[in-house]
C-alpha positions in Angstrom: 7.7 -20.3 -37.2 6.0 -18.6 -34.4 2.5 -19.0 -33.0 0.4 -16.0 -32.7 -1.6 -15.6 -29.5 -3.5 -12.4 -29.6 -4.6 -11.0 -26.3 -7.0 -8.0 -26.2 -5.6 -6.8 -22.9 -2.9 -4.2 -23.0 -0.7 -4.0 -19.9 0.5 -0.5 -19.0 4.2 -0.1 -18.8 4.9 3.4 -17.8 4.2 6.3 -20.4 6.2 4.6 -23.1 4.4 2.8 -26.0 4.5 -1.0 -26.0 4.2 -3.4 -28.9 2.6 -6.9 -28.9 3.5 -9.9 -30.8 1.1 -9.1 -33.6 3.0 -6.0 -34.2 6.3 -7.6 -34.7 7.5 -8.1 -38.3 6.9 -11.8 -39.1 9.7 -14.2 -39.8 12.6 -15.7 -38.0 15.3 -13.4 -39.2 13.3 -10.2 -38.7 12.7 -11.4 -35.1 16.4 -12.2 -34.6 17.5 -8.8 -36.0 15.0 -7.0 -33.6 16.3 -8.9 -30.6 19.9 -8.2 -31.3 19.4 -4.6 -32.0 17.4 -4.0 -28.8 14.6 -2.3 -30.7 12.1 -4.4 -28.6 12.9 -2.2 -25.5 9.1 -1.4 -25.2 7.8 -4.7 -26.3 5.1 -6.2 -24.0 6.1 -9.8 -23.2 2.9 -10.4 -21.3 0.9 -10.8 -24.4 1.1 -11.9 -28.1 3.0 -14.8 -29.5 4.9 -16.8 -26.9 7.3 -18.2 -29.4 8.3 -14.8 -30.7 8.6 -13.4 -27.1 11.0 -16.2 -26.1 13.1 -15.5 -29.2 13.2 -11.8 -28.6 14.5 -12.4 -25.0 16.6 -15.5 -25.7 18.6 -14.6 -28.7 20.5 -11.7 -26.9 20.6 -13.8 -23.7 22.0 -16.8 -25.6 24.7 -14.5 -27.3 25.3 -12.9 -23.9 26.1 -16.4 -22.4 28.2 -17.4 -25.4 30.3 -14.4 -24.7 30.4 -15.2 -21.0 31.6 -18.7 -21.7 34.4 -17.3 -23.9 35.9 -16.0 -20.7 36.5 -19.5 -19.6 37.6 -21.0 -23.0 39.9 -18.1 -23.9 41.8 -18.2 -20.5 42.4 -21.9 -20.7 43.4 -21.7 -24.3 46.2 -19.4 -23.6 47.0 -20.7 -20.1 47.3 -24.2 -21.4 50.5 -23.3 -23.2 52.2 -22.8 -19.8 51.7 -26.4 -18.7 49.6 -28.5 -16.5 50.3 -26.7 -13.3 49.0 -23.4 -14.8 45.8 -25.0 -15.9 45.3 -26.6 -12.6 45.7 -23.2 -10.9 42.9 -21.9 -13.2 40.7 -24.9 -12.4 41.3 -24.7 -8.6 40.7 -20.8 -8.6 37.5 -21.3 -10.6 36.3 -23.7 -8.1 36.9 -21.1 -5.4 35.2 -18.4 -7.5 32.1 -20.6 -7.4 31.4 -19.1 -4.0 31.4 -15.7 -5.5 29.3 -16.9 -8.5 26.9 -18.3 -5.9 26.3 -15.0 -4.2 26.2 -13.1 -7.4 23.7 -15.5 -9.0 21.6 -15.6 -5.8 21.3 -11.9 -5.7 20.7 -11.9 -9.5 17.9 -14.4 -9.0 16.1 -12.1 -6.4 16.8 -9.0 -8.6 15.4 -10.7 -11.7 12.3 -12.1 -10.1 11.4 -8.8 -8.4 12.1 -6.6 -11.3 10.3 -8.9 -13.8 7.3 -9.0 -11.4 7.1 -5.1 -11.0 7.6 -4.6 -14.8 4.7 -7.1 -15.5 2.6 -5.1 -13.0 3.5 -1.9 -14.9 5.4 -0.5 -11.8 8.5 1.1 -13.3 9.3 3.0 -10.1 9.2 -0.1 -8.0 11.5 -1.9 -10.4 14.1 0.9 -10.3 13.9 1.0 -6.6 14.6 -2.7 -6.2 17.5 -2.3 -8.7 19.1 0.3 -6.4 18.9 -2.0 -3.4 20.2 -4.9 -5.1 23.3 -3.2 -6.5 24.0 -1.7 -3.0 23.9 -5.3 -1.4 26.2 -6.5 -4.2 28.9 -3.9 -3.5 28.8 -4.5 0.2 29.2 -8.3 -0.2 31.9 -8.0 -3.0 34.1 -5.8 -0.7 34.0 -8.3 2.2 34.8 -11.2 -0.1 37.5 -9.5 -2.0 39.5 -8.6 1.3 39.3 -12.1 2.6 40.5 -13.6 -0.8 43.5 -11.4 -1.2 44.8 -12.3 2.3 44.1 -16.1 2.1 44.7 -17.0 -1.5 47.7 -19.5 -0.8 45.9 -21.2 2.0 42.7 -21.6 0.1 44.8 -23.3 -2.9 46.3 -25.7 -0.3 42.9 -26.4 1.1 41.7 -27.4 -2.5 44.5 -29.9 -2.8 47.0 -27.9 -4.9 50.6 -29.1 -5.1 53.4 -26.8 -3.8 54.3 -25.9 -7.5 50.6 -24.8 -8.1 50.6 -22.7 -4.9 54.0 -21.0 -5.6 53.0 -20.1 -9.3 49.3 -19.5 -9.0 48.8 -17.7 -5.7 48.9 -14.3 -7.4 46.5 -15.3 -10.1 44.0 -16.3 -7.3 44.6 -13.1 -5.4 43.7 -11.0 -8.4 40.7 -13.0 -9.3 39.2 -13.0 -5.7 40.3 -9.4 -5.1 38.6 -8.2 -8.2 35.4 -10.0 -7.6 33.4 -6.8 -7.5 33.5 -6.7 -11.2 32.0 -10.3 -11.3 29.4 -9.3 -8.9 28.3 -6.2 -10.7 28.2 -8.0 -14.2 26.0 -10.7 -12.9 23.7 -8.4 -10.9 23.2 -5.5 -13.3 22.6 -7.9 -16.2 20.1 -9.8 -14.0 18.3 -6.6 -13.6 18.3 -5.9 -17.3 17.0 -9.4 -18.0 14.2 -9.0 -15.5 13.1 -5.9 -17.2 13.3 -7.5 -20.8 16.3 -5.4 -21.8 18.3 -8.5 -22.8 20.2 -6.7 -25.6 22.0 -4.4 -23.2 23.2 -7.4 -21.1 24.4 -9.0 -24.3 26.4 -6.0 -25.2 28.0 -5.7 -21.8 29.3 -9.2 -22.0 30.5 -8.6 -25.7 32.6 -5.6 -24.5 34.0 -7.4 -21.4 35.0 -10.5 -23.4 36.6 -8.6 -26.4 38.8 -6.8 -23.9 39.6 -10.0 -22.2 40.5 -11.9 -25.4 42.8 -9.0 -26.6 44.5 -8.5 -23.4 44.9 -12.0 -22.1 47.8 -13.0 -24.4 49.5 -9.7 -24.0 49.6 -10.0 -20.2 50.5 -13.6 -20.2 53.3 -13.8 -22.7 54.4 -10.2 -22.4 53.7 -9.0 -26.0 54.7 -5.5 -26.9 54.7 -3.0 -23.9 52.9 -5.5 -21.7 54.7 -7.2 -18.8 55.1 -11.0 -18.9 53.0 -12.2 -16.0 52.3 -15.7 -16.9 49.2 -17.2 -15.5 48.7 -14.1 -13.3 48.3 -12.2 -16.5 45.1 -14.1 -17.4 43.6 -12.9 -14.2 44.6 -9.3 -14.9 43.1 -9.3 -18.4 39.9 -11.0 -17.1 39.5 -8.5 -14.3 40.1 -5.4 -16.6 37.6 -6.8 -19.2 34.9 -7.5 -16.5 35.5 -4.2 -14.8 35.1 -2.3 -17.9 31.9 -4.2 -18.8 30.5 -3.6 -15.3 31.1 0.2 -15.6 29.4 0.2 -19.0 26.4 -1.8 -17.5 26.0 0.7 -14.7 26.1 3.6 -17.2 23.1 2.0 -19.0 21.1 2.0 -15.7 21.3 5.8 -15.8 19.8 6.0 -19.2 16.6 7.9 -19.3 13.5 6.2 -20.8 14.7 2.6 -20.2 12.3 0.1 -18.5 14.6 0.3 -15.4 16.2 3.6 -15.1 18.0 5.3 -12.2 18.2 8.7 -14.0 17.5 11.5 -11.6 16.9 9.2 -8.6 18.6 10.0 -5.2 20.1 6.8 -3.8 18.5 5.8 -0.6 18.5 2.6 1.5 15.2 0.9 1.8 15.9 -1.6 4.7 12.5 -3.3 4.5 12.9 -3.9 0.8 16.6 -4.9 1.1 15.7 -7.4 3.7 13.1 -8.9 1.4 15.7 -9.1 -1.4 18.1 -10.7 1.0 15.4 -13.3 2.0 14.6 -14.1 -1.7 18.2 -14.0 -2.7 19.5 -16.0 0.3 17.4 -19.0 -0.7 18.6 -18.4 -4.4 22.2 -18.2 -3.2 22.0 -21.3 -1.1 20.4 -22.9 -4.2 23.4 -21.9 -6.4 25.8 -22.7 -3.6 24.6 -26.3 -3.4 25.2 -26.7 -7.1 28.5 -24.9 -7.2 29.8 -26.7 -4.1 29.2 -29.9 -5.8 31.8 -28.9 -8.4 34.3 -28.1 -5.6 33.7 -31.7 -4.3 34.2 -33.1 -7.8 37.4 -31.2 -8.2 38.6 -32.4 -4.9 38.1 -36.1 -6.0 39.7 -35.4 -9.4 42.7 -33.8 -7.9 43.6 -37.1 -6.0 44.4 -38.5 -9.5 47.1 -35.9 -10.3 47.6 -32.7 -12.3 47.0 -34.5 -15.7 43.6 -35.7 -14.7 42.8 -32.3 -13.1 43.9 -30.5 -16.3 42.0 -32.8 -18.5 38.8 -32.3 -16.4 39.4 -28.5 -16.4 39.6 -28.3 -20.2 36.7 -30.7 -20.6 34.4 -28.7 -18.3 35.3 -25.3 -19.8 34.4 -26.6 -23.2 31.1 -28.0 -21.6 30.4 -24.6 -20.0 30.8 -23.1 -23.5 27.8 -25.3 -24.6 25.6 -25.0 -21.4 25.8 -21.2 -20.8 23.8 -20.5 -24.1 21.2 -22.8 -22.6 21.3 -20.6 -19.5 20.4 -17.9 -21.9 17.3 -19.7 -22.8 16.6 -20.4 -19.2 16.8 -16.9 -18.3 14.4 -15.9 -21.0 12.0 -18.4 -19.6 12.4 -16.9 -16.0 11.7 -13.5 -17.4 8.6 -14.7 -19.2 7.4 -16.4 -16.1 8.0 -13.3 -13.8 6.3 -10.9 -16.0 3.3 -13.2 -17.0 2.6 -13.7 -13.2 2.9 -10.1 -12.6 0.3 -9.6 -15.3 -2.0 -12.3 -13.8 -1.4 -14.8 -16.6 -0.1 -18.1 -15.1 -1.1 -20.3 -18.0 1.0 -18.1 -20.4 3.9 -18.4 -18.0 3.6 -22.4 -17.9 3.4 -22.6 -21.8 6.4 -20.3 -22.1 8.5 -22.7 -20.0 7.6 -25.8 -22.0 8.3 -24.1 -25.3 11.7 -22.7 -24.1 12.5 -26.1 -22.7 11.9 -27.7 -26.1 14.1 -25.2 -27.9 16.9 -25.8 -25.3 16.6 -29.6 -25.6 16.9 -29.4 -29.5 20.0 -27.1 -29.2 21.9 -29.1 -26.6 21.1 -32.4 -28.3 22.8 -31.3 -31.4 25.8 -30.0 -29.6 26.0 -33.2 -27.5 26.2 -35.3 -30.8 29.0 -33.1 -32.0 31.0 -33.3 -28.8 30.5 -37.1 -28.7 31.9 -37.4 -32.3 34.7 -34.8 -32.2 35.7 -34.8 -28.5 39.4 -35.7 -29.2 39.7 -33.0 -31.9 38.1 -30.3 -29.7 40.4 -31.0 -26.8 43.4 -31.0 -29.2 42.9 -27.4 -29.6 43.8 -26.8 -26.0 46.7 -29.3 -25.3 49.0 -31.6 -27.0 49.8 -33.6 -23.9 48.4 -37.2 -24.6 47.6 -37.8 -21.0 45.7 -34.6 -20.5 44.1 -35.2 -23.9 42.8 -38.5 -22.9 41.1 -37.2 -19.7 39.7 -34.1 -21.4 38.1 -36.1 -24.2 36.6 -38.7 -22.0 35.1 -35.9 -19.9 33.7 -34.4 -23.0 32.1 -37.5 -24.4 30.5 -38.8 -21.2 29.0 -35.6 -20.0 27.7 -34.7 -23.5 25.7 -37.9 -23.4 23.2 -36.2 -20.9 22.8 -32.9 -22.9 19.2 -33.7 -23.9 18.1 -34.0 -20.3 20.2 -30.9 -19.4 18.3 -28.8 -21.9 15.0 -29.2 -20.2 16.3 -29.4 -16.7 18.1 -26.0 -16.9 15.0 -24.2 -18.1 12.7 -25.8 -15.5 14.8 -24.9 -12.5 15.3 -21.3 -13.6 11.7 -20.9 -14.2 10.9 -21.7 -10.5 13.2 -18.9 -9.7 11.5 -16.4 -12.1 8.4 -17.1 -10.2 10.0 -16.2 -6.9 9.8 -20.0 -5.8 13.5 -20.3 -5.0 13.1 -23.1 -2.4 11.8 -25.7 -4.8 15.0 -25.7 -7.0 17.1 -25.4 -3.8 15.7 -28.6 -2.4 16.1 -30.2 -5.9 19.7 -29.1 -5.9 20.3 -30.4 -2.4 19.1 -33.8 -3.2 20.6 -34.2 -6.7 24.1 -32.8 -6.1 25.0 -33.3 -2.4 23.0 -36.6 -1.6 23.4 -38.1 -5.0 26.0 -36.7 -7.3 29.1 -36.4 -4.9 28.6 -39.8 -3.1 28.1 -41.4 -6.6 31.2 -39.7 -7.9 33.3 -41.0 -5.0 31.8 -44.5 -5.1 32.4 -44.8 -9.0 35.8 -43.2 -9.0 37.4 -44.5 -5.9 35.4 -47.4 -4.4 34.7 -49.1 -7.8 38.1 -47.9 -9.3 36.7 -46.2 -12.4 39.0 -43.2 -11.6 38.1 -39.8 -13.2 35.8 -41.7 -15.6 33.5 -42.4 -12.6 33.3 -38.8 -11.8 32.2 -37.9 -15.5 29.6 -40.6 -15.2 28.2 -39.2 -11.9 27.8 -35.7 -13.5 25.8 -37.1 -16.4 23.6 -39.2 -14.2 23.0 -36.5 -11.6 22.1 -33.8 -14.3 19.7 -36.2 -15.9 18.0 -36.9 -12.5 17.6 -33.2 -11.9 15.7 -32.9 -15.2 13.3 -35.5 -14.3 12.6 -34.4 -10.8 12.2 -30.7 -11.9 9.6 -31.7 -14.5 7.5 -33.7 -12.0 7.4 -30.7 -9.5 6.9 -28.2 -12.1 3.7 -29.9 -13.2 2.3 -29.6 -9.7 2.0 -25.8 -10.3 2.7 -24.5 -6.7 5.1 -22.0 -8.2 2.1 -20.1 -9.7 1.0 -18.9 -6.2 4.3 -17.2 -5.1 4.0 -13.6 -3.9 6.8 -11.3 -4.2 
């Protein structure tokens, strides 16, 4: 199953013992068990079998992203019982949250790249110091965004095209989600630190904990089961925030664990302005990159909302199911980014490149299979969330059309994230700018409104733009400029 590439060099990684690919028990299931258990904490990803290293990293990352996607699916499953306005509230608020995701993912890109490079160099002290600065930045930014979100929630919903009914019933949902964004920020950021260090199993467990709490509490707060108050759609936000907050606290406690690849145990927190500015520079490009992609979703929602709540609800359900499929691929992409960062830190750019192509192939096979299932069973899948025939039609159409591009998405997502792992955040930023703002949004407007395709035109634009991103990313990746990035 795995290729064995033995490397006679042994990279130092602190005082702890490391293992190479040749030391890992052979076989797929043994590797999966090792990945999920987290027993590869001292595994050296800069040598040995690339295939096994990708599996050790990607299995917990994929499971982590599956659990992250359950946040979206679980909330919509319960909220859909409250009607189209409630689902529309979730969809509009999620679009606003993209700004928070943008900042969190941007900081995460900088943290992952820096920590991975330091770990590849064998500099644990430098990795831990970078982690402290990244977490501090995240807390400051989250506090500023949370205050503004609580005050401006109704106006933000109106700005997004919400109907008066959606604003009246959904403003508190939006307040809770935006006000509690520090939980989102810390989950993204601390897990990014763990991924960069190669401690992917910890990030997986954090998301498992957060999601299990959310799945249990969501129906209780939404429908008022037992001693819980009946909060309606606001209850979904309360449950999600409690789940994420608990997960974030658990994640932070793991940073204080002695003996880990990145450990803050015994360290006195201090601000390093120079390093913080370097992280800001690296993360700012990453955040702008994510913002371009996320803002395109806001533009698409704005176009969809012009066709009414049914179309918006169908789109929201369809996209949530698609996110469920795509987020595991983000796990594979994050594994590739970690491999790239650590391999470059160890002075092995060829190993980094090979890891990306192998991870991209695995990702393409997975998403291709999922895409076929979505095309065939789109109607049945959307029926799990709604019985409204109008909403069902829009949701199934979204699922079928977007799934047709899944083969391209598999490679494209891995390639763009690999640039980030190398610290080359500007290349994917420019790709996103071209593909999403100069191509996807104008194409969606043209197809949906000018040519009269309606929401179907928006779904076509999504498929075409993501396929374009994969092709452009592959061409630029082959040029190899990312191998010469200095962090």
